C-alpha positions in Angstrom: 28.0 -44.3 -44.2 27.4 -40.6 -43.9 29.0 -38.4 -46.6 29.5 -34.9 -47.3 28.8 -33.8 -50.9 30.0 -30.3 -51.9 28.3 -28.6 -54.8 25.6 -31.2 -54.8 23.1 -28.8 -56.4 25.2 -28.8 -59.6 25.0 -31.0 -62.6 27.2 -34.1 -61.6 26.7 -33.5 -57.8 22.9 -33.7 -58.0 23.1 -36.8 -60.2 25.6 -38.4 -57.6 23.2 -37.6 -54.7 20.1 -39.0 -56.4 22.1 -42.1 -57.3 23.6 -42.8 -53.9 20.3 -42.4 -52.0 18.7 -44.9 -54.3 21.7 -47.4 -54.4 22.5 -47.3 -50.6 19.4 -47.1 -48.4 21.6 -47.1 -45.3 23.6 -44.1 -46.4 23.1 -40.5 -45.4 24.0 -37.5 -47.6 24.8 -33.9 -46.5 24.9 -31.4 -49.3 26.8 -28.2 -49.0 26.2 -25.8 -51.8 26.7 -22.0 -52.3 23.9 -22.0 -54.8 25.7 -19.9 -57.3 24.1 -19.4 -60.8 24.7 -23.1 -61.7 23.6 -24.5 -58.4 19.9 -25.3 -58.6 17.8 -26.8 -55.7 15.2 -28.0 -58.2 17.9 -30.6 -59.3 17.1 -32.4 -56.1 13.4 -31.7 -55.6 12.8 -35.5 -55.7 14.9 -36.1 -52.6 14.3 -32.8 -50.7 12.0 -34.6 -48.2 14.2 -37.6 -47.7 15.2 -38.1 -44.1 18.7 -39.3 -45.1 19.3 -36.1 -47.0 20.3 -32.8 -45.5 21.0 -29.5 -47.3 23.2 -26.7 -46.0 23.7 -23.4 -47.8 27.2 -22.1 -47.6 30.6 -22.0 -49.3 33.6 -24.4 -49.1 35.9 -21.4 -48.6 34.5 -20.8 -45.2 36.1 -23.1 -42.6 33.4 -22.9 -40.0 30.7 -23.7 -42.4 32.7 -26.8 -43.6 33.3 -27.9 -40.0 29.5 -27.7 -39.4 28.7 -29.5 -42.5 31.2 -32.4 -42.0 29.9 -33.3 -38.5 29.4 -37.0 -38.3 30.6 -37.7 -41.9 33.3 -40.1 -42.8 34.0 -39.0 -46.3 33.9 -35.9 -48.5 33.3 -35.8 -52.2 34.1 -32.3 -53.7 32.1 -31.4 -56.7 32.0 -27.7 -55.8 33.7 -25.6 -58.5 33.4 -22.9 -61.0 33.5 -24.8 -64.3 32.8 -22.8 -67.3 36.0 -21.9 -69.4 34.5 -18.8 -71.0 33.6 -17.3 -67.6 37.1 -18.1 -66.3 38.5 -16.0 -69.1 36.5 -13.0 -68.1 36.6 -13.5 -64.2 39.4 -15.7 -63.2 39.6 -14.5 -59.5 36.3 -16.2 -58.8 37.9 -19.5 -60.0 40.8 -19.2 -57.8 38.6 -18.5 -54.7 36.4 -21.5 -55.1 38.5 -24.0 -57.0 41.8 -23.4 -55.1 41.1 -21.8 -51.8 38.0 -23.8 -51.2 39.6 -27.1 -51.9 42.5 -26.3 -49.5 39.9 -25.5 -46.8 38.1 -28.9 -47.4 41.5 -30.7 -47.2 42.5 -28.9 -44.0 39.1 -29.9 -42.3 39.4 -33.7 -43.6 43.0 -33.8 -42.1 41.9 -32.3 -38.8 38.8 -34.6 -38.5 40.8 -37.6 -39.7 38.1 -38.6 -42.3 38.4 -41.9 -44.1 38.3 -40.4 -47.6 38.5 -37.2 -49.6 37.6 -37.3 -53.2 38.4 -34.4 -55.5 36.4 -34.2 -58.7 38.8 -32.7 -61.2 38.7 -32.7 -65.1 40.6 -33.9 -68.0 41.3 -30.2 -69.0 44.2 -30.2 -66.4 46.3 -32.1 -69.0 46.0 -29.4 -71.6 45.5 -30.1 -75.3 46.2 -33.2 -77.3 47.2 -33.5 -81.0 45.3 -35.9 -83.3 46.9 -39.0 -81.7 47.4 -40.4 -78.2 45.6 -40.4 -74.9 46.4 -39.1 -71.4 47.3 -41.3 -68.5 47.2 -40.4 -64.9 50.9 -39.7 -65.1 50.8 -37.3 -68.0 52.1 -33.8 -67.1 49.6 -31.2 -66.2 49.5 -28.4 -68.8 46.4 -26.4 -68.3 45.6 -23.6 -70.9 42.8 -21.7 -69.4 42.2 -20.1 -65.9 39.5 -22.7 -65.2 41.9 -25.7 -65.9 44.7 -23.9 -64.2 42.6 -23.6 -61.0 41.7 -27.1 -61.1 45.3 -28.3 -61.7 46.4 -26.3 -58.7 43.6 -27.9 -56.6 44.7 -31.4 -57.7 48.4 -30.6 -56.7 47.2 -29.3 -53.2 45.1 -32.6 -52.6 48.1 -34.7 -53.7 50.4 -32.8 -51.4 48.0 -33.3 -48.5 48.4 -37.2 -49.1 52.2 -37.0 -49.4 52.7 -34.6 -46.5 50.1 -35.6 -43.9 48.8 -39.0 -45.3 45.3 -37.6 -45.9 43.4 -40.4 -47.7 42.6 -38.7 -50.9 41.6 -39.6 -54.5 41.3 -37.4 -57.6 38.9 -38.3 -60.4 39.5 -36.7 -63.8 36.4 -37.4 -66.0 36.1 -36.4 -69.6 33.1 -34.2 -70.9 30.0 -35.2 -69.1 26.5 -34.7 -70.5 23.0 -35.8 -69.4 20.0 -34.6 -67.3 20.2 -31.5 -65.3 23.3 -30.0 -67.0 23.2 -26.2 -67.0 22.4 -24.8 -70.4 25.6 -23.0 -71.1 27.4 -26.2 -71.8 27.5 -27.4 -75.5 25.1 -30.2 -75.4 22.3 -28.7 -73.4 22.9 -25.4 -75.1 22.5 -26.8 -78.6 19.3 -28.8 -77.5 17.5 -25.9 -75.8 18.5 -23.4 -78.5 17.0 -25.7 -81.2 13.8 -26.3 -79.1 13.5 -22.5 -78.9 14.1 -22.0 -82.8 17.4 -20.3 -82.3 20.8 -21.1 -83.9 23.4 -23.0 -82.1 26.7 -21.2 -81.8 29.8 -23.2 -82.5 33.4 -22.1 -82.0 35.6 -21.8 -85.0 34.6 -24.6 -87.5 33.7 -27.1 -84.7 36.8 -29.1 -85.3 37.7 -29.5 -81.6 37.5 -33.1 -80.3 36.0 -34.2 -77.0 35.7 -37.4 -75.2 32.1 -37.7 -74.0 30.7 -39.6 -71.0 27.1 -40.0 -69.8 26.8 -38.6 -66.3 25.5 -41.9 -64.7 28.7 -43.6 -65.8 30.8 -41.0 -64.1 28.5 -41.2 -61.0 29.2 -45.2 -60.8 33.0 -44.5 -61.1 33.0 -42.0 -58.3 31.0 -44.5 -56.1 33.6 -47.2 -56.9 36.6 -45.0 -56.0 34.9 -44.0 -52.7 34.4 -47.8 -51.8 37.7 -49.3 -53.4 40.0 -46.6 -54.5 43.6 -46.8 -53.5 44.5 -43.7 -51.2 46.7 -41.2 -53.1 45.8 -42.4 -56.6 44.3 -40.4 -59.6 41.7 -42.0 -61.8 40.8 -40.9 -65.3 37.2 -41.6 -66.2 36.2 -41.5 -69.8 34.1 -43.6 -72.2 36.1 -43.4 -75.3 33.3 -41.6 -77.2 35.4 -39.1 -79.2 33.5 -36.7 -81.3 34.1 -33.4 -83.0 32.0 -30.6 -81.6 30.4 -30.0 -85.1 29.4 -33.6 -85.3 27.8 -33.6 -81.9 25.7 -30.5 -82.9 24.7 -32.0 -86.2 23.7 -35.3 -84.6 21.5 -33.2 -82.0 20.0 -31.2 -84.8 19.1 -34.4 -86.7 17.5 -35.9 -83.6 15.3 -32.7 -83.4 14.5 -32.7 -87.1 16.7 -29.8 -87.8 19.3 -29.1 -90.5 22.8 -27.4 -90.9 21.2 -24.0 -91.3 20.5 -24.0 -87.6 24.3 -23.9 -86.9 26.2 -20.5 -86.5 30.0 -20.5 -86.5 31.4 -17.9 -84.2 34.8 -16.5 -83.3 37.0 -19.1 -81.7 37.5 -19.1 -77.9 41.1 -17.9 -76.8 43.4 -20.8 -76.2 40.8 -23.3 -77.3 42.1 -26.9 -76.6 42.0 -28.9 -79.7 41.4 -32.5 -78.3 40.9 -34.4 -75.1 41.2 -38.2 -74.8 41.8 -40.3 -71.8 43.4 -43.7 -71.0 41.1 -45.3 -68.5 42.8 -48.6 -67.7 43.3 -47.8 -64.1 39.6 -47.2 -63.2 38.7 -50.3 -65.4 41.0 -52.4 -63.3 38.8 -51.5 -60.2 35.9 -53.1 -62.2 34.4 -50.1 -63.8 33.4 -49.8 -67.4 30.8 -47.3 -69.1 27.4 -48.7 -69.7 25.8 -46.0 -71.9 27.1 -45.6 -75.4 27.1 -42.0 -76.9 24.2 -42.5 -79.2 21.9 -43.9 -76.5 23.0 -41.3 -73.9 22.4 -38.4 -76.4 18.9 -39.6 -77.4 18.0 -39.9 -73.7 19.5 -36.4 -73.0 17.6 -34.8 -75.9 14.4 -36.5 -74.6 14.9 -35.3 -71.1 15.3 -31.6 -72.1 12.2 -32.0 -74.5 10.1 -33.1 -71.6 11.3 -30.7 -69.0 11.1 -27.2 -70.6 9.9 -25.8 -67.3 13.2 -26.8 -65.8 15.5 -25.0 -68.3 13.5 -22.1 -69.7 14.0 -19.8 -66.7 17.7 -20.7 -66.6 18.0 -19.8 -70.3 16.4 -16.4 -69.7 18.7 -15.6 -67.0 21.8 -16.9 -68.9 21.0 -14.7 -71.9 20.2 -11.6 -69.6 23.5 -12.1 -67.7 25.6 -13.5 -70.5 28.5 -11.0 -70.2 29.7 -12.2 -73.6 29.3 -15.9 -72.8 26.9 -18.2 -74.9 23.7 -16.5 -75.8 
């Protein structure tokens, strides 16, 4: 199989590419990435010389670029997206261009080329905010509350419309909060780890009472692989590990793993429209034969160790992040 991965220099995309090239020695991967601030070629340094791997620098909003990249491929997995909620609040137009327009361009090319599968990587944030009880199923209404999640919900609807209108063989995967190696240090877990390693405080919105369902990135990657191979066209699959934690408890645990205390936590003004809780019902993906393998404690320890051992990877990124923060995490 030869597949096109868009946004493969990002966090989940790069983990997916490394996994696929190792797990499937007869597969080829083309990686189309715009190399925005979160797209880092260093994420794929270990496979850069692999004959079965090809990198193309370009944007998914450009039809000709996508036509060139998809040549000879039988499937597309779309990781390409602007993903940070804080940035979407400040610069929503950027999210519409990539997440909505770019997705439609990919779908159009897949339809024209009659590819065997298009997989859209979405997010649990399209469902909105949960109260203290319950879990979202794939049939739950979409109620996005930020420009980021609204753009991802719009993309999901376009993808499903392509299936219902033209029969394009699509799937949508909605994972919960991913964490693990190579995650850009503006997100909560790598931000907390790297700030503490630098001797800086960790900013936590409000009182840190918001709940998230955490999943180790390799578990998500295996779910995507399974849907690519066995997913039912037109279906949406939630992917979560059931590891619900309050943000404050996650930060406290990271601090403890690094020998730090409560004094390293700094509570800051809450994000506008901050969703209270995310939680997923994952029965559908489990019926395909998937289940998470990495529990939260093990995954968090592995992640902390990875950032401890790779300071050269994240230090330059942190300097740029602080310099260009524009009011985001700093």
